[in-house]
C-alpha positions as CSV (number, residue, x, y, z in Angstrom):
1,M,42.9,62.0,0.5
2,T,44.1,58.5,-0.5
3,T,45.1,57.2,-3.9
4,L,44.4,53.6,-5.1
5,L,47.0,52.2,-7.5
6,I,45.8,49.2,-9.5
7,A,48.6,46.7,-10.0
8,E,49.7,45.2,-13.3
9,H,50.8,41.6,-12.5
10,D,50.8,38.0,-13.5
11,N,49.7,36.7,-10.1
12,A,53.2,35.4,-9.3
13,S,55.0,38.8,-9.6
14,L,54.5,42.5,-10.3
15,K,55.1,44.0,-13.7
16,D,57.6,46.8,-13.9
17,A,54.8,49.1,-15.1
18,T,53.4,48.9,-11.5
19,N,56.6,50.2,-10.0
20,K,56.7,53.2,-12.4
21,A,53.0,54.0,-12.0
22,L,53.6,54.0,-8.2
23,T,56.0,56.9,-8.7
24,A,53.3,58.9,-10.5
25,A,50.7,57.9,-7.8
26,A,53.0,59.1,-5.0
27,A,53.4,62.4,-6.8
28,L,49.8,63.2,-6.1
29,G,50.9,63.8,-2.5
30,A,48.5,61.4,-0.7
31,D,48.9,57.9,0.9
32,V,49.0,55.2,-1.8
33,H,47.2,51.9,-1.4
34,V,47.7,49.1,-4.0
35,L,45.0,46.8,-5.3
36,V,46.1,43.4,-6.5
37,A,43.2,41.6,-8.2
38,G,43.7,38.1,-9.5
39,Q,43.7,34.4,-8.6
40,N,46.3,32.9,-6.4
41,A,47.9,36.3,-6.4
42,K,49.4,36.4,-2.9
43,A,52.9,36.5,-4.2
44,A,52.2,39.6,-6.3
45,A,50.5,41.3,-3.3
46,D,53.5,40.5,-1.1
47,A,55.8,42.1,-3.7
48,A,53.6,45.2,-3.8
49,S,53.8,45.5,0.0
50,K,57.6,45.8,-0.2
51,L,57.6,48.8,-2.5
52,A,58.6,52.1,-1.0
53,G,55.7,54.5,-0.5
54,V,52.9,51.9,-0.3
55,K,50.8,52.2,2.9
56,K,48.5,49.2,2.4
57,V,47.9,46.4,-0.1
58,L,44.4,45.1,-0.9
59,L,44.3,41.6,-2.3
60,A,41.1,40.6,-4.1
61,E,41.0,37.0,-5.4
62,G,38.4,35.1,-7.3
63,D,37.6,33.4,-10.6
64,A,36.2,36.6,-12.0
65,Y,39.7,38.2,-11.8
66,A,41.7,35.3,-13.2
67,H,41.7,36.3,-16.9
68,D,41.9,40.1,-17.0
69,L,38.2,40.6,-17.8
70,A,37.6,44.3,-17.7
71,E,34.0,44.4,-16.4
72,P,34.5,42.4,-13.1
73,L,37.7,44.4,-12.4
74,A,36.0,47.7,-13.0
75,A,33.1,46.7,-10.8
76,L,35.6,45.8,-8.0
77,I,37.4,49.2,-8.3
78,V,34.1,51.1,-8.2
79,S,33.0,49.1,-5.1
80,L,36.1,50.5,-3.3
81,A,35.5,54.0,-4.6
82,S,34.2,55.6,-1.4
83,G,37.5,55.3,0.3
84,Y,39.6,57.0,-2.4
85,D,40.0,60.3,-4.2
86,A,42.1,59.1,-7.1
87,F,42.5,55.8,-9.1
88,V,45.8,55.3,-10.9
89,A,46.8,52.5,-13.3
90,P,49.6,52.1,-15.9
91,A,48.5,52.7,-19.5
92,T,48.9,49.1,-20.5
93,S,46.5,47.3,-22.8
94,R,44.8,45.8,-19.8
95,Y,44.1,49.1,-18.1
96,K,43.2,50.9,-21.3
97,N,40.3,48.4,-21.2
98,V,39.5,48.8,-17.5
99,M,39.9,52.4,-16.5
100,P,37.5,54.0,-19.0
101,R,34.8,51.7,-17.6
102,V,35.7,52.9,-14.1
103,A,35.5,56.5,-15.2
104,A,32.1,55.9,-16.8
105,L,30.7,54.1,-13.8
106,L,31.9,57.0,-11.5
107,D,30.6,59.6,-14.1
108,V,33.9,61.4,-14.3
109,M,36.4,62.3,-17.0
110,Q,39.5,60.0,-17.3
111,V,42.9,61.7,-17.6
112,S,44.8,59.4,-20.0
113,E,48.5,58.6,-20.3
114,I,49.9,61.3,-18.1
115,I,53.6,62.0,-18.3
116,K,53.9,64.4,-15.4
117,V,52.0,65.3,-12.2
118,V,52.1,69.1,-12.0
119,A,49.7,69.3,-9.0
120,P,47.2,66.8,-7.4
121,D,44.6,68.0,-9.9
122,T,46.8,69.0,-12.8
123,F,48.7,66.8,-15.3
124,E,50.6,66.8,-18.5
125,R,49.9,64.4,-21.3
126,P,51.0,64.0,-24.9
127,I,48.7,64.8,-27.8
128,Y,49.2,64.8,-31.6
129,A,51.5,61.7,-31.5
130,G,53.6,63.4,-28.9
131,N,54.2,66.6,-30.9
132,A,52.5,68.7,-28.3
133,I,52.0,68.4,-24.5
134,Q,48.6,69.2,-23.1
135,T,48.2,70.4,-19.5
136,V,44.9,69.2,-18.0
137,K,43.3,70.3,-14.8
138,S,40.6,68.0,-13.5
139,K,37.7,69.3,-11.4
140,D,36.3,65.9,-10.7
141,A,36.1,64.9,-7.0
142,K,37.4,61.5,-7.9
143,K,40.1,61.2,-10.5
144,V,40.7,58.3,-12.8
145,I,44.2,58.4,-14.3
146,T,46.3,56.2,-16.5
147,V,50.1,56.7,-16.6
148,R,52.5,56.5,-19.5
149,T,55.1,54.6,-17.5
150,S,58.0,55.2,-19.9
151,T,58.4,58.7,-18.4
152,F,58.5,57.7,-14.7
153,A,61.3,56.0,-12.8
154,A,60.5,52.7,-11.1
155,A,59.7,53.0,-7.3
156,P,62.4,51.2,-5.3
157,A,61.9,48.5,-2.7
158,G,62.0,49.3,0.9
159,G,58.4,49.2,2.1
160,S,56.6,46.9,4.6
161,A,52.9,47.5,4.1
162,A,50.2,45.3,5.5
163,V,48.3,43.0,3.0
164,E,44.6,42.9,3.6
165,N,41.9,40.9,1.9
166,A,39.3,42.8,-0.1
167,A,35.9,41.5,-0.7
168,A,35.2,40.5,-4.3
169,A,32.5,42.6,-6.0
170,A,29.5,41.2,-7.7
171,D,30.3,40.0,-11.2
172,P,28.3,42.1,-13.7
173,G,28.1,39.0,-15.9
174,L,28.7,41.1,-19.1
175,S,31.6,38.9,-20.3
176,S,33.1,35.5,-20.0
177,F,36.5,33.9,-20.6
178,V,36.7,31.7,-23.6
179,G,40.4,31.2,-24.2
180,E,43.7,32.9,-24.9
181,E,46.8,32.4,-27.0
182,V,49.9,33.8,-25.2
183,A,53.1,34.4,-27.1
184,K,56.1,32.9,-25.2
185,S,59.5,34.4,-25.5
186,D,62.8,34.2,-23.7
187,R,63.5,37.8,-24.7
188,P,62.8,40.8,-22.4
189,E,59.3,42.2,-22.5
190,L,59.3,45.3,-24.7
191,T,57.9,47.8,-22.2
192,S,60.6,46.8,-19.6
193,A,63.5,46.0,-21.9
194,K,66.7,48.0,-21.4
195,I,67.7,47.4,-25.0
196,I,65.4,47.1,-28.0
197,V,66.2,46.3,-31.6
198,S,63.4,47.2,-34.0
199,G,62.9,46.5,-37.7
200,G,60.9,48.3,-40.3
201,R,59.3,47.7,-43.7
202,A,62.8,47.6,-45.3
203,M,63.2,44.1,-43.7
204,Q,61.0,42.9,-46.5
205,S,60.0,39.5,-45.0
206,R,59.5,37.6,-41.7
207,E,62.5,35.5,-42.7
208,N,64.7,38.5,-42.8
209,F,63.6,39.5,-39.3
210,A,64.7,36.1,-38.1
211,K,68.0,36.3,-40.1
212,Y,69.1,39.9,-39.3
213,I,67.1,41.4,-36.4
214,E,66.8,38.5,-34.0
215,P,70.5,37.5,-33.9
216,L,71.5,41.1,-33.2
217,A,68.9,41.3,-30.4
218,D,70.2,38.1,-29.0
219,K,73.8,39.4,-28.9
220,L,72.6,42.5,-27.0
221,G,70.2,40.7,-24.7
222,A,67.5,42.9,-26.3
223,G,63.8,42.8,-26.9
224,V,62.6,42.8,-30.5
225,G,60.3,45.5,-31.8
226,A,58.8,46.5,-35.2
227,S,57.2,49.4,-36.9
228,R,53.5,49.3,-37.8
229,A,54.4,49.0,-41.4
230,A,56.4,45.8,-40.7
231,V,53.6,44.4,-38.6
232,D,50.9,45.2,-41.1
233,A,53.0,43.6,-43.8
234,G,53.1,40.4,-41.8
235,Y,56.9,40.6,-41.1
236,A,56.4,40.7,-37.3
237,P,53.7,39.8,-34.8
238,N,51.4,42.4,-33.3
239,D,52.9,42.3,-29.9
240,W,56.2,43.6,-31.3
241,Q,54.7,46.8,-32.6
242,V,56.2,50.0,-31.2
243,G,54.5,53.3,-31.8
244,Q,51.4,55.4,-31.2
245,T,49.1,52.4,-31.9
246,G,51.5,49.9,-30.4
247,K,53.7,50.0,-27.3
248,V,55.4,53.1,-25.9
249,V,58.9,52.3,-24.8
250,A,61.9,54.2,-23.3
251,P,64.8,51.8,-23.1
252,E,68.5,52.7,-22.4
253,L,69.3,51.8,-26.1
254,Y,66.9,51.7,-29.1
255,V,68.3,50.4,-32.4
256,A,66.1,51.2,-35.4
257,V,66.9,49.1,-38.4
258,G,65.3,50.0,-41.7
259,I,62.7,52.3,-40.1
260,S,62.0,55.5,-41.8
261,G,60.7,57.3,-38.7
262,A,57.1,58.2,-39.3
263,I,55.7,60.4,-36.5
264,Q,53.5,57.5,-35.3
265,H,56.5,55.4,-34.7
266,L,58.6,58.2,-33.1
267,A,55.7,58.7,-30.6
268,G,56.4,55.3,-29.2
269,M,60.2,55.4,-28.8
270,K,61.5,59.0,-28.9
271,D,62.0,59.0,-25.1
272,S,64.7,56.3,-25.4
273,K,67.9,57.3,-23.7
274,V,70.1,56.6,-26.8
275,I,68.7,56.0,-30.3
276,V,70.8,54.3,-33.0
277,A,69.4,54.4,-36.6
278,I,70.6,52.3,-39.6
279,N,69.0,53.3,-42.9
280,K,70.3,53.6,-46.4
281,D,68.2,56.8,-47.0
282,E,70.1,59.7,-45.5
283,D,67.0,61.9,-45.5
284,A,64.9,59.4,-43.4
285,P,63.2,61.3,-40.5
286,I,64.5,58.8,-38.0
287,F,67.9,60.5,-38.3
288,Q,66.4,63.7,-36.8
289,V,65.9,62.0,-33.4
290,A,68.8,59.6,-33.6
291,D,71.9,60.1,-31.4
292,Y,73.9,57.9,-33.7
293,G,73.1,57.3,-37.4
294,L,74.6,54.9,-39.9
295,V,73.7,55.5,-43.6
296,A,74.2,52.0,-44.9
297,D,72.6,48.9,-46.4
298,L,71.2,47.1,-43.4
299,Y,71.7,43.7,-45.1
300,Q,75.5,44.4,-44.9
301,A,75.7,46.5,-41.8
302,V,73.6,44.5,-39.4
303,P,75.5,41.1,-39.9
304,E,78.8,43.0,-39.5
305,L,77.6,44.6,-36.3
306,T,76.4,41.3,-35.0
307,D,79.7,39.7,-35.8
308,E,81.7,42.5,-34.0
309,L,79.5,42.1,-30.9
310,G,80.2,38.4,-31.0
311,K,84.0,39.1,-30.9
312,L,83.4,41.3,-27.9
313,G,81.8,38.4,-26.1
314,K,78.4,40.1,-26.2
């Protein structure tokens, strides 16, 4: 029995989600091989070979894998299926697009967003916005699994696996790359940030996000997040959204500013190690999960907090 982990990477380096998904893949109890599919992705493959617990790295390169198109990548994974009993990937936007296609092509049921490996065929996953945990036992001979990486520790370095070239699969020709607009930011990526400062609908405008949330985040070296209400109102871009329909995060520190705490938002951040909430409504649900709560007007409290952090040299 061997497990194939499909790496999340940018060709030059591995994403932290890969290291965490490796921990889940290793818990299946079998040897783990890593597939790195991309273009000029040798650096990412070399990084994967150095992770503890990786037995072999497969590097597949070609134009079809240059732009994260789901259909060619799914075809590649299925072409390798005969040698593997399980296919594991982090539950990122990329692999939420790829892995269901793999499961359909293999005619098996996908097990989505697992948070625990109970046994090689049994897993735990959240349902109802994280308010209940479902235990799933798969009878499929080949298992297709996505991992909610916020609940797994990152696998350390310490490996020395061989890197082998994998033959590219035939492109199904079902999609083609037209273009992309990539948001650039010097701040940490939300899913790997150790500190996140998020704003809610109470911010009232995009300008207030820039005036209050972003300076605080910069003082803390934090990523910036937002509730769905703030994103839908146009106060923040889509890639800042934290929650059930956004990104699921588990930083060391999560600061929720002007966020009421709807269950959909809590589903995306309640695994944070320490949660700090600032809200003028003392009955806001966010205080039920917060480790520290400040009932105050954010327009007064946040600038004061930012100033005090500045005095500490933060």
